[in-house]
N, C-alpha and C positions, 0 to 999 in steps of 0.2 A: 632523454629520449625522444625521437622522432614523430612528425604528426603521423605517420603512417605506422608506428608503435603505438603511439598511443588506441588509434582507430581501431588494430587489431589485438590488442589488451582486451580483455571483459569489462563491460563498465562497473561490474559488481560480481567475487565471487566469494563464495563461501565453503569451508571445507572442514568436514568434523564437526559441524559447532551445536554446543549442546549445553543443556541448561535443567537443572532441578530446581525447588522451590521445596522450601519448608512448610509440611501440614500438619506436624504436632509436635510438643515441644517438651519434658519434662516439671518439674516444680523448679527446679534450675535454670531454664530459660535453656537447656539444651536442646538442640533436634532428634528426635527417637525417628520420625520416618518423615520423608522425602520424594515429591512427586517430578518423576523425572519427565519433566514435559516436554523436551529437541532432546534426541537422540542422535548425532553423528549427520548431522542434517548436510549435503553436497549437491549444489547447483552453480551455473555461470549465465549472467545477464550480458549479451551484446549489446552494443552500441545503437540507439534504436529502436530495440527488441522490446517486448512485454513478456514477461512470463506471468502466468496466473499459479499461483499458490491457493490451492482447494483442498479442501476435509471437510469434516462438521465439525461444528463446533467443540472444542476440549483439543485438539486434535496436534495445538501448537504455533498454528500459523502465525497469528500476532505477534507472539514470543519473538519468530523466528526475524519478521518484520522488522522491531525496535532490533533486537542483536544486529541485523543489519547493518544500521546508525548508531549503532551503542547507545541507545538510551537504554537496553537493559545488557548488563556485560556480559557476554558469556563463559562458561565456567572453562569450556574447552575449544578449540578450533581455530581457526582463524578466519577474517573478514578482509579482503582486497578487494577497496575502492579506485576505480582509476588505477591500479597497479601497483597501490599502496597498501601495506597492511597497517591497517586500522585499531588492530587490538594490542599493538606496543604504543600506542601514541599517548604523549601528558594531556591534559585536560586541556592547555592553551593550543596546541597541536589540534586537537581534534575536532576546536573550536571551528581553526578556518580549513579546515578540512567540510565540516558541515554545510559550508557555503555552495558545494558542488553537490552536496547529496540533503535531499531535503527530504519531510514526510507529511501525506495528507492525509487526518484521519478521519475518523467514520462520523462522528458528530462534533457538527464545527460548533456548537452551543458551550459546549465542551472546552475545545481547543482553541476557541476566542475569549480573549478578557472581557466577559460584559462591564464593566468598567472604564473599558478604553475605548477611543474612537477606533471605527473600521482605519481610517486613516493612519492613527497609529499604531495599531496591529499592524497595518502592511511593513512600516518602516520600520519596528522591532528587529526583523533578519537583521536586515542592513545596520542598524544602530550596535546589534552583536557583533557583527562583525568589524565595523570601525574603522570603514575603509572607504568609506563612502560619504559625498557632502552632503550639504541641504539640498542642494541643487539638482545632485543626481537623485536622490532620494526621491523629493516631489515630479522627477520627469519619469523612474521607472515607474512610480503609483500610480501618476496619471496615466500612464500606457499601457499597462496590466489590468485596471478597473475595466477599461474601455475594453480591451483582448474579451475579457471573460461577460461581456453584454451586459454591464453593469454600465454605471454612469459618475460621474465626477460628485455629482449630488451624493451619492451613497458613501462618500467618505467620510462624512460630516454626522452619519448613523452613527447606532448602538446597536448590537446584536438583539437586543429587545426589538427594534422598529422593521428586522428583514425577517423574511420567510427565512426557511431551512433548506431552499433551493438557491436565495442568494447568498445567504452567508458560506454556502457549500462552493461558490465559484470565487467569494473572496479568501476562502482556504486554500483553494488553486493558485490564485493570482498570488496569494501570499506567497505559498512553497515558491515562484518563479522569481522571486524580488532578486535574490541573489544569483538567481546565472547556474542554477543546478544541471547537470549532466545523470544523476539518477535521484527518480521520486518513487519513495514506496507509499503504496497506496494501499493505505489498512481498510478495506471495508467503502470505499468516501462516497456511494450512493444507496447504502443499506438500508439510511434512516429516510430516503426521498419517497415520493410518489412516483408510479411509474412514467408518466410525461416529462416528471422533471429531472429522472434517472437518468433518459436516453437524451436528455440534453446536455446535461454533463457527462456522460460519457463517448459523445459526440465531441464536445471541447477537449478532453482528454485528448482524445487520439487527433484532435487537429494542432493543439499544440506540441506535441510528438513530431509530428509530419514537420511542421515547422522548425523544431527547438533541437533533435536528433534523439530525445531522450531515451533513455531506458528505464521501463519501468517493471516495478514489483509490486505486484497486484495482488492483495489479498482479499478472497471473498470466498462463499459457500456456495456463492447464485452461479448455477454451471451454463445459465442461460446467459449472463454477460460475458462469461468467457470465452464463449463460442464467437461473439461480438468481437471482442479486444485483445483477444490476447493470441501470440505466434505461437509462444509451447507451455505446455501445463507441467506444475507438478504437483502431485498427488499424496497429502498428509495425512497418517493415522496411527493415531498414539504416541506420536512426535518425530517420527518417520516419514522417508519421504519413500514411497512404495512403490512409484512407476513415474514418469517423466518421456515427454515425448511431444511430437510436436500438433497442436490443437486437433487439426480435422484426422490425423493417423487416428491419437488416443482417442477422438469420440465414436470412431468405424471402429476401432481393432482395439479394446482397450486389451490389456494382457491380467491383471492384476483384479482378482476377486471384489475387494473392497470395489475400486474403481468403477467395474463393471454393476454395482450394489448402486453406486452413487450418480452414476448415469442411467439406472431404471426408475429411480426416484425424479428427474428431471421432468417438469409436465412438459407432455407437445407442442409445439410453438403454434397448430390449428387444432380445432375444435374436431374436427373428425378423423384428426389421427387419437384422439385420447379412448383408453379406453375405461370403460366404468364398470365398476363391479357391483352388481344385485345387492343391495343392504340386505341383513338378515333378512328380515320382515318377509320382502319382498322372497328371497328365495324358500322360506319354508311354506309360500303358497303354492 
């Protein structure tokens, strides 16, 4: 495959993705009821593009994000990463290709081992690949920790010695240690306060510009979508109900569920907010 072919091939493409979970078993342990979390999801993401996957809690967004990297095994459909179908790969082949596709989780306190130093946590993805020398690992870690706005001194700390914003920066740097081309961002700023969220979002956008990263950005926050996403895919009850360019979808939503989500989004300026009178005031 030539370089031009690589660039025209979607960085990530999923087709007919399905997943269900057992919600009830009988006394013999056999499944008697299942929840269809994801039902026939299709989308693609180009190199350097951000697709926001939005919807209410329980819509299946995070499950799709995890299936895109086979952290959760799909029951049906295919996942093509950089032109290669990863649903049929062996465990060893999958480990190698995961160097090219990584994930940033919502809570860095849970995704980073509290027993390990930040330095070791950042070395870990490269150790798993087994193709980096000690000098290469040290050089990458030193460069990335500074690129995300932290210092070399942070590498000797542990998670309990750092703030949530600092740890999320570490998580971003850690996700980039193997030079991925696709990054799944699963609610990466949901646990942060507003000022830190803005800093992390700006960092993600800068890194995307520098490295031509493809982002699958899983979120329920539509205000973030307007800032970071090129296109939006709206999920409801495990299905995609609408997909389109961000500006177009926000201005002219076609599906009733999309219109409901947008109507619940707070206005960006106080003078544009419409306040409903309370029952007490209305009764006077």
